[in-house]
C-alpha positions in Angstrom: 196.8 171.4 140.6 197.9 170.3 137.0 196.6 173.4 135.4 198.6 176.3 135.9 197.5 178.2 132.8 194.2 179.9 132.7 192.3 179.2 129.7 189.8 181.5 128.4 186.8 178.5 129.1 187.3 178.5 133.0 189.1 180.7 135.7 189.7 180.0 139.2 188.7 183.5 141.3 186.6 184.4 143.9 182.6 184.8 142.9 181.3 188.2 142.1 180.0 191.0 144.0 176.4 190.0 143.3 176.9 186.4 143.9 178.0 187.1 147.8 181.4 185.4 149.8 181.1 182.6 151.9 184.1 181.7 154.3 185.3 178.4 155.5 183.8 178.6 158.8 180.4 179.4 157.3 180.8 176.6 155.1 181.9 174.1 158.5 179.1 175.9 160.4 176.1 174.8 157.8 177.0 171.1 157.0 175.3 170.1 160.3 174.2 166.7 161.1 170.5 167.4 162.3 167.8 164.7 162.7 166.4 165.6 159.9 169.9 164.7 157.9 170.6 161.5 159.9 166.9 160.3 158.6 167.5 160.7 155.1 171.0 159.4 155.5 169.8 156.1 157.4 167.4 155.6 154.2 169.9 155.5 152.1 169.0 158.8 150.2 171.9 161.0 149.0 171.3 164.1 151.2 172.3 167.6 150.3 173.5 169.9 153.7 172.6 173.4 151.3 172.4 174.3 148.3 172.5 178.4 146.9 171.9 178.8 143.3 171.8 182.7 142.1 170.8 183.3 138.5 171.8 186.7 137.4 170.5 188.6 134.5 171.8 192.1 133.0 171.6 193.3 129.4 175.6 192.1 129.1 175.1 188.9 130.5 173.3 185.9 131.8 175.3 184.0 134.9 174.6 181.4 137.1 176.0 180.8 140.6 175.8 177.5 142.6 177.7 176.7 146.4 176.5 173.3 147.5 177.5 170.6 150.3 176.5 167.3 149.5 177.2 163.4 151.0 179.1 161.1 148.9 177.2 158.4 150.7 176.6 155.7 147.9 179.4 154.6 145.7 177.5 155.7 142.3 177.5 159.3 143.6 181.3 159.1 144.5 182.2 158.1 141.1 180.0 161.1 139.7 181.4 163.4 141.4 185.4 162.3 141.1 185.0 162.7 136.9 182.3 165.1 135.9 181.6 167.1 132.3 180.3 170.8 132.3 179.4 172.4 128.9 180.3 176.1 128.1 178.6 178.0 125.2 180.8 180.0 123.1 181.5 183.0 124.9 180.7 181.9 128.3 183.1 181.3 130.9 183.1 178.3 134.1 184.3 180.0 137.2 185.6 178.1 139.7 185.6 179.2 143.5 185.7 176.4 145.8 186.3 172.8 145.5 186.6 171.2 148.8 185.8 168.0 151.0 185.0 167.9 154.6 186.4 164.5 156.5 186.1 164.0 159.7 185.1 167.7 160.5 188.4 169.0 158.7 187.9 171.3 155.6 190.3 170.1 152.7 190.9 172.3 150.0 190.7 169.6 146.8 191.4 172.2 144.1 195.1 171.1 144.0 193.9 167.5 143.4 192.1 168.8 140.2 192.9 168.2 137.1 190.9 170.2 134.1 190.9 169.6 130.4 189.1 171.8 127.9 187.8 169.8 124.8 186.1 170.2 122.0 182.2 169.5 122.3 181.6 168.8 118.6 180.8 165.2 118.5 177.8 165.3 115.3 179.4 167.8 113.1 179.3 164.9 109.9 175.0 165.4 110.9 175.1 169.3 110.5 175.3 170.4 113.5 178.0 172.9 114.6 178.7 173.9 117.4 181.3 176.2 119.3 180.5 174.5 122.9 183.5 173.3 125.0 183.4 170.5 127.4 185.1 170.9 130.6 186.3 167.5 132.1 186.8 167.8 135.7 189.0 164.8 137.5 189.0 165.1 141.4 192.0 162.8 142.8 191.2 161.2 146.1 187.3 162.1 147.0 186.6 159.3 149.6 183.3 157.6 150.5 181.4 159.5 153.1 183.2 162.9 152.5 180.9 165.5 152.3 181.9 167.8 148.7 181.8 171.2 148.9 181.3 172.5 145.1 181.4 176.4 144.5 181.3 178.0 140.8 179.7 180.5 138.4 178.9 180.2 134.4 179.2 183.6 133.2 177.5 184.2 129.5 178.4 187.0 128.4 176.5 188.6 125.2 178.3 189.4 122.0 176.5 191.2 118.9 175.2 187.7 118.1 173.2 187.6 120.7 171.5 190.6 120.3 168.2 188.6 121.4 169.5 187.7 124.3 170.5 191.6 125.4 167.4 192.8 124.8 165.0 189.8 126.2 165.1 187.7 129.3 164.5 184.1 129.6 165.0 181.7 131.8 162.9 178.5 133.7 163.0 177.6 137.6 161.8 173.7 138.2 162.0 172.8 141.6 164.7 170.3 142.5 164.5 166.5 141.4 162.4 164.6 144.6 165.2 162.4 144.9 167.3 164.8 147.1 166.7 165.8 150.3 168.1 169.4 151.5 168.8 170.5 154.7 168.6 174.1 153.6 167.6 174.8 149.6 167.6 178.5 148.3 167.0 180.1 145.2 167.4 183.6 143.8 166.7 185.2 140.8 168.6 188.8 140.3 167.2 191.5 137.7 169.8 193.8 136.5 168.3 194.6 133.2 166.9 197.9 132.1 163.9 196.5 131.5 161.3 194.8 133.6 161.3 191.6 134.5 157.7 189.3 135.2 157.7 186.3 136.7 155.1 183.4 136.9 154.6 180.6 139.4 153.1 177.6 137.8 151.9 174.1 139.1 152.3 175.1 142.6 150.5 173.2 145.0 148.4 173.8 148.6 148.9 171.1 151.6 146.2 169.0 149.9 148.1 168.8 147.0 145.6 170.8 144.6 147.2 173.1 142.0 147.2 176.7 142.6 146.3 179.0 140.1 148.9 180.8 138.1 150.8 183.8 140.2 151.8 186.4 138.6 154.8 189.5 139.8 157.2 191.6 138.2 161.1 192.6 139.1 162.1 196.1 138.5 166.0 196.7 138.1 167.7 195.9 141.2 165.0 193.6 142.9 165.5 189.8 143.6 163.2 187.2 144.0 164.0 184.0 146.5 162.4 181.0 147.2 163.8 179.5 150.8 163.1 176.2 152.3 164.6 174.0 155.3 164.8 170.5 155.5 163.2 170.2 152.4 162.3 167.3 150.2 160.3 167.8 147.0 156.9 166.6 147.5 156.1 166.3 144.0 154.5 162.9 142.6 156.9 162.5 139.7 154.6 160.1 137.9 151.6 161.6 137.5 152.3 165.2 138.7 154.1 168.4 136.9 157.2 170.0 138.9 156.1 173.4 139.9 158.2 176.1 138.1 158.6 179.7 137.8 159.2 181.2 134.2 161.1 184.7 134.2 160.6 186.8 130.7 161.2 190.0 130.0 157.7 191.8 130.3 156.2 191.7 126.7 153.4 190.9 124.7 152.9 188.3 121.8 151.6 191.3 119.5 154.6 193.1 120.5 157.1 190.3 119.6 156.0 189.6 116.4 156.1 193.3 115.4 159.7 192.9 117.0 161.0 190.1 114.8 158.9 190.6 111.3 161.5 193.6 110.3 164.3 191.0 110.5 162.6 188.7 107.9 161.1 191.5 105.8 164.9 192.7 105.1 166.0 189.3 103.9 163.0 188.9 101.8 163.8 192.1 100.0 167.1 191.8 99.5 166.6 189.9 96.3 164.5 188.2 94.1 164.2 184.7 93.0 164.4 185.6 89.3 168.1 187.1 90.4 169.9 184.8 92.1 168.5 181.3 91.1 167.5 181.6 86.9 168.2 177.8 86.8 166.1 176.8 89.4 163.1 178.9 87.7 163.6 177.3 84.3 162.8 173.8 86.1 160.0 175.3 88.1 158.3 177.0 84.8 158.4 173.8 82.7 156.4 172.3 85.3 153.0 173.0 84.4 150.6 171.8 87.1 150.3 173.8 90.3 150.3 170.6 92.8 153.5 169.6 91.1 155.1 172.7 91.3 154.2 173.2 94.9 155.7 169.4 95.7 158.9 170.2 93.6 159.7 173.3 95.5 159.0 171.6 99.1 161.3 168.6 97.9 163.7 170.7 96.3 164.4 172.5 99.6 163.9 169.6 102.4 166.2 167.4 100.0 169.1 169.6 97.9 169.5 172.4 100.4 171.8 170.7 103.3 170.2 170.9 106.9 172.9 172.6 109.1 172.1 173.5 113.0 174.4 176.3 114.0 173.7 176.4 117.6 175.9 179.5 118.3 172.9 181.0 115.7 169.7 179.6 116.7 169.5 181.8 119.8 169.2 184.7 117.4 166.4 185.2 115.0 167.9 186.8 111.9 167.4 184.5 108.8 170.1 183.8 106.1 169.7 185.9 102.9 167.9 183.0 100.4 170.6 183.9 98.1 173.2 183.1 100.4 171.4 179.9 100.6 170.7 178.8 97.5 174.0 179.4 96.4 175.8 177.4 99.5 173.3 175.2 99.3 173.0 174.3 103.1 171.3 177.0 106.2 169.7 176.4 109.6 165.9 176.0 109.8 165.6 179.6 109.2 167.6 180.0 106.7 165.3 176.7 104.3 162.4 178.3 105.3 162.7 181.5 104.1 164.1 179.7 101.0 160.9 177.9 100.8 158.5 180.9 101.2 160.3 183.0 98.3 160.1 180.0 96.1 156.2 179.7 97.1 156.0 183.6 96.7 157.1 182.7 93.2 155.0 180.3 92.2 151.8 182.0 93.7 151.4 179.6 96.8 150.3 181.8 100.0 152.9 180.6 102.8 154.3 182.2 105.9 157.2 181.4 108.6 156.3 180.4 112.2 158.1 179.6 114.7 157.5 176.4 117.2 159.0 174.7 120.0 158.2 170.8 119.5 160.1 170.1 123.0 158.1 172.5 125.1 155.0 173.2 123.2 152.5 171.7 125.7 154.5 174.7 128.2 154.1 177.3 126.0 150.7 178.0 126.6 151.6 178.5 130.3 155.0 180.3 129.7 155.1 184.0 129.7 155.3 185.5 125.9 159.1 185.3 124.9 161.0 184.6 121.5 163.1 182.7 123.6 160.4 180.1 124.3 160.9 178.8 120.5 163.7 176.9 119.0 162.8 175.9 115.5 161.1 177.0 112.7 158.4 175.8 109.9 156.5 176.7 107.2 152.7 177.4 107.4 151.2 177.0 103.6 147.4 177.7 102.9 146.1 175.7 99.7 143.1 175.5 98.3 141.3 175.8 101.5 143.5 173.8 103.9 146.2 174.3 106.1 150.1 172.8 105.9 152.8 172.8 107.8 156.2 172.2 106.6 159.4 171.2 108.2 161.9 172.3 105.5 164.7 170.6 107.5 163.3 167.3 107.4 164.4 164.1 103.8 163.1 162.0 102.8 159.5 163.0 102.9 157.1 162.6 99.3 153.7 163.2 97.9 151.5 166.1 97.1 150.7 168.2 99.9 147.7 167.0 100.9 149.7 163.4 100.8 152.7 164.5 103.0 153.4 163.8 106.8 151.4 165.3 109.5 153.4 167.5 112.3 152.5 167.2 115.2 152.1 170.8 117.3 150.1 172.8 118.7 151.2 176.1 119.5 152.9 178.8 117.0 154.0 182.2 116.7 153.4 183.4 112.6 156.2 185.9 111.0 153.6 188.7 110.6 152.6 191.9 112.3 150.2 192.3 115.4 150.4 188.6 115.7 148.9 186.6 118.9 150.1 183.0 119.8 147.9 180.8 117.5 146.4 176.8 118.3 146.5 174.4 115.1 143.1 173.1 114.7 142.5 169.2 115.1 143.3 167.2 112.2 141.0 164.1 110.6 143.4 161.8 108.5 141.8 162.7 104.8 143.2 158.8 104.2 144.0 155.7 106.1 147.9 155.7 107.2 147.2 152.0 107.2 144.9 149.8 105.2 146.3 146.1 105.1 144.2 142.6 104.4 145.1 139.6 106.2 144.6 136.0 104.8 144.9 133.0 106.3 143.4 129.7 104.8 144.1 126.7 105.8 143.7 123.4 104.2 144.8 119.7 106.2 147.3 120.9 108.8 149.1 123.6 106.6 148.1 127.2 106.5 148.7 129.7 103.4 149.3 133.3 105.2 149.5 136.5 102.9 149.5 140.3 104.0 148.9 143.5 101.4 149.4 146.5 103.7 149.5 149.9 101.9 150.9 152.3 104.6 150.6 156.8 104.0 151.4 159.9 105.3 153.9 159.5 107.7 153.8 155.8 107.7 154.9 155.5 104.4 158.0 158.0 105.3 159.0 155.9 107.7 158.5 152.5 106.1 160.2 153.6 103.4 163.4 154.6 105.1 163.0 151.7 107.3 163.2 148.7 104.2 166.2 151.2 102.9 168.0 151.1 105.9 167.3 147.3 107.4 168.1 144.0 106.3 165.2 142.0 105.0 166.1 139.1 107.1 165.4 141.5 110.0 162.9 142.9 108.8 161.0 139.2 108.1 161.9 138.3 111.6 160.0 141.4 112.4 156.9 140.7 110.8 157.0 137.0 112.2 157.5 138.0 115.6 154.3 140.3 115.3 152.2 137.4 113.8 153.6 135.0 116.2 151.4 137.1 119.1 148.9 138.0 116.4 148.0 134.5 115.9 148.1 133.8 119.6 151.0 131.3 119.2 152.8 133.0 121.9 150.2 131.1 124.2 150.9 127.6 123.0 154.4 127.3 121.5 156.3 130.2 123.5 160.0 129.9 122.7 159.9 128.7 119.7 162.1 130.2 116.9 159.8 132.1 115.0 161.4 131.0 111.4 160.6 127.5 112.3 156.6 128.4 112.6 157.0 131.0 109.6 157.9 128.7 106.8 159.1 130.1 103.8 158.4 133.8 104.7 159.0 136.7 102.1 158.5 140.1 102.2 158.7 142.6 100.0 157.6 146.3 98.4 155.1 146.1 95.4 154.3 149.2 94.8 155.2 152.9 95.7 153.5 155.8 94.7 155.7 158.7 95.7 152.7 161.6 94.4 150.2 159.7 96.2 152.9 158.9 99.3 151.6 155.6 99.4 153.8 152.4 100.2 152.2 149.0 99.5 154.3 145.8 100.6 153.4 142.4 100.8 154.2 139.2 103.2 153.4 135.8 102.9 154.7 132.3 104.4 152.9 129.1 105.0 152.5 127.8 108.7 152.7 123.9 109.9 149.9 123.4 112.7 148.5 126.3 112.3 145.7 126.1 114.8 146.2 127.7 118.3 145.4 124.8 120.7 144.1 125.4 123.9 145.3 123.4 127.0 141.8 121.3 126.9 142.7 120.6 123.0 140.3 122.8 121.6 141.3 124.3 118.3 141.2 127.9 117.2 142.3 130.0 114.4 142.7 133.7 115.7 144.0 136.9 114.6 144.5 139.8 116.4 145.8 142.9 115.7 147.6 144.6 118.7 148.3 147.5 117.0 144.4 148.5 117.3 144.8 148.4 121.4 146.1 151.5 122.6 148.0 150.8 125.7 149.0 154.3 126.3 145.3 155.5 126.7 144.3 152.3 128.5 146.9 152.9 131.0 147.3 156.9 131.1 147.2 158.3 134.9 148.2 161.9 135.4 147.0 164.7 137.5 148.1 167.7 135.1 149.0 166.8 131.7 145.3 166.4 129.4 146.3 163.0 127.3 147.9 164.3 123.7 145.8 162.6 120.8 148.1 161.1 118.1 147.1 157.8 117.1 147.2 157.1 113.2 143.7 156.2 111.3 143.8 152.2 110.3 141.6 150.1 108.6 141.9 146.5 108.4 140.1 143.5 106.6 141.1 140.2 108.3 140.4 136.8 106.9 140.4 133.4 108.5 139.2 130.3 106.7 139.6 126.5 106.9 138.1 123.1 105.5 136.8 122.5 108.7 133.8 123.5 110.4 133.5 126.4 112.9 131.2 127.3 115.7 129.3 130.0 114.0 127.4 131.3 116.7 130.3 131.8 119.2 129.8 134.7 121.3 133.3 136.8 120.0 133.1 135.1 116.8 129.9 137.1 115.8 130.9 140.1 118.2 130.6 143.6 116.6 131.0 147.3 117.5 130.5 151.0 117.0 132.2 153.5 118.9 131.0 157.1 118.2 133.8 158.9 120.6 134.1 162.4 120.1 137.9 162.1 119.5 137.8 158.3 117.4 135.1 156.8 115.3 135.4 153.2 115.3 133.8 150.4 113.5 133.9 146.4 113.4 131.7 144.3 111.0 131.7 140.4 110.4 131.2 138.4 107.9 130.6 134.4 109.2 130.4 131.6 106.6 130.6 127.7 107.7 134.4 127.3 107.5 135.5 130.7 108.4 134.7 134.2 108.8 135.8 138.0 107.7 136.4 141.4 110.0 136.4 144.6 108.5 137.6 147.2 111.4 137.5 150.9 110.7 139.4 153.1 113.5 139.5 157.2 112.1 140.9 159.3 115.1 140.8 163.3 115.6 144.7 164.1 116.3 147.0 166.7 117.0 144.9 167.9 120.5 144.4 167.2 124.0 141.8 165.8 125.7 140.6 167.4 128.8 140.8 165.2 131.9 136.5 166.0 132.1 136.2 163.5 129.0 139.2 161.1 128.9 137.2 158.3 131.3 134.7 158.3 128.5 137.8 157.9 125.7 139.6 155.2 128.3 136.4 153.0 128.6 136.0 153.4 124.5 139.7 152.0 124.3 139.1 149.5 127.2 136.2 148.0 124.6 138.2 147.8 121.5 140.8 145.6 123.7 137.3 143.3 124.6 138.1 141.3 121.5 136.8 143.6 119.1 140.8 144.3 117.6 140.6 141.1 115.5 138.9 137.8 114.9 138.6 134.3 116.2 137.2 131.4 115.2 136.5 127.8 117.7 137.0 124.6 114.8 134.0 122.2 115.6 135.8 118.9 116.0 134.8 116.1 113.2 132.9 112.7 114.6 129.8 112.3 116.6 131.1 112.3 119.9 133.0 115.7 119.0 129.6 116.9 117.9 128.0 116.0 121.0 130.5 117.2 123.1 130.4 120.2 121.3 126.6 120.9 121.1 127.0 119.8 125.1 129.3 122.4 126.0 127.0 125.3 123.8 124.1 124.1 125.7 125.3 124.8 128.8 128.3 127.3 128.9 
């Protein structure tokens, strides 16, 4: 082997006693070509002869052992096996026990053919992400197609004082394996060597008919083992419509105990110093602001924009926040540090605020998980102000507005850092404003149309649009609008393949106003269009404007047996005016069609105003968001979105061509339609 000097990030050694010891002959005996194995290999499926996985948890370490043997029958699989990376955390050691191949019945040790490099896994430091992780790059020479590769290794994470939370609490989620693989033998063992009892909860397991079983909860005392074992196994989960079964292992506790465990850590930093002691210059600026709404806005934007966000991966697994005086002095900190500083400033100005723990990535599962502080990966600030509840992420930049106009953060579950707290669920939310408010005018004279759009964005949309205009080339922005309008005006159906720049002439787009206190950004787009009518294959002409943003494809197409639909659409308002110098069919079904939908989860209304030479539609869409729609109520929700998609998301007008014969033709068509 090329690496004779052992380094602290990896070792080549025998497994620990708890993992067991498997000999060469036993390895060979377990790699047998059964009828099940032959069938999977013939079907082109990658095949794992055996997978033996053990997770060992104690008060001094967490370790994960794996021994597996799998086929290299696919070129892609061979490439991935030949060069691989293992990322280890600070104080984590990767132990290599065995790298071998079974080739033509002979077991060959491949450790001498293995090259190992230890690299820094630090590739985002310029973005404020700090990590002491190391990347162990493993290259195995002379792996051949149709080899059986045997890997045996352990990842050992020994706890330091920084890992005080991991010493005190265990948290591990076992997820059933990917259903791409077939396993001759599959075994998972959880070993509890902690002083505390561990609870485990089996969730989303199914009976033989595929129905989800009720969660099953059991306990492991010190020295106990939990084992799952399967033979000739392919995970039967329908991955597109079902959640993979998983088992949550956690130190036995409840939310109230956990909140009381963490509160003293935050109380300690809150008591270290007052804002007057460490930030007199900041107080001077705050005191100069007389309006309380503007003080609150200043406090939020000061912490978001003037305190640099540093994500320290090694410290996020603990919950001891940095003192606010240090955060202020250094002008940097992680989410805990920034949230604590914001709360201290809000306390000074008399605004009720608290720090809360969240996990945006696994928010849906928290209600199923066992109580654990290790279920959270982020900290935000909850603010109670003028009878309303707001959540502010202190790590976000380029957010604007008085608090009622700021962007809305979508998540459902949180634990407030106060005594005797339970896991809380946020209330559903209805926007007090329209996130998008657009007026579209398309006026046609002769064979030229003048198109004008004025759009006002608020909340998250305003913040996102500011960033988009700031970071994107103006020509690219115009092309994006042109492309959208190419479909909205239905030109994609009579001139598809045409360069949109040749359709929309002299296109211009600009920000015409930006009120940062209201968090309201208004833009204007204008262009001229030659040959503005959509013409069908029969030669009939139409003016059409259908905004497909109103057609919520994710709601109409949603199909899942386990997940409820997460409702997070924006509120929208549109006025669309289509006018021409031609007569139009004022009785055409879809031109005059209006609708009103009163769904428990959204209100939708479209109203029309019809004239001899044009029409206007007014559309309002107001959803109730930040909630899951129960499956029992989803079909009605879906059907109502189908109704919107049935020509209620815009406006179309039919042109009555000039001339006696055309009018007779039109009259005849209407009579026998």
